[in-house]
Steps between C-alpha positions, in 0.01 A plus 500: 500500500460526876654782694820422680463520881778681678569376856465754778815551701420510872750652738512346843579696814847396626391519865172306491537286189154591365401754232521854638127569467423210738725613788226688683278189500749274678400381849612766748663253740748355247868588501491599132224755559682652797824531300317657205313744728823600676681551168217715365508721815869575454791477747275558803302188413813286473605598853162383630545168325801378702415389852768583754501517872574865575684437827740224399497528120434125460284379215153388604393169353124534507234741614210328671142627522455769764836660426701239688831404343670164491878538506743266332625223721860392521573187297518193722526124470223322688533137613194310614433142610148366451373168638322265260313200641650400835874477458560636149648849464561738212746785510429801280739779406369829361675825414811357333401651165518850654876450537548384140513125571350279231244287679528199267876477557461550875232229529723258311792579733283460811358172373849360443639626830216367717410196283136602480239613251520873435287700259407857414132574572277805471347647813144638517655849506647437154864472603714190466662297777701181538334209680701207633384175654632482856599729787824677400450833674827508694727363226334711231575839652871417518500356147336810351770721649773262387377465141356844429632729775795663326382489139148631567572722803286297740587571863393345829256789544307389189412144610176461700281209604144471625475398866148471645356739236773760563780587262833472685855561379667159485840621617365728779594244770862495380524879529374492858755231593785704347416804712 
């Protein structure tokens, strides 16, 4: 009779997800390698792992080459009107998902309210936005606050639009008139 083969039990590292003997061969720029290296150095290594701005204590989103840091931006809703052909416009809304709004439900509501085609599309940056056929910039800002303002904590300070390649707060003119 043939010998019975016993399977080898391999233990995987809980941090990296690979067998422990392969940890040192991981690419040095991966997150898993950095976590494993910090854990193997002890508590001092774990402190190095978290990126914080020393002055303000805010979390830093990304460290760029050259030691520059890119800080997290405040969540904002961005409205933009683009011209197709000569007199056809599309209005796009991005940033609603940052406030917990389901984009498919919002596009359906916008399509019904404005009697237009509205769909969720992916941007080249990899995020999703709502595109509507037509120019609804002025009505849309009010509708967003009306539908999602209280439930999703969207304020007038969160709604922006693009005017001549500049991002401008939509309700900034109202504030100036009040004062």
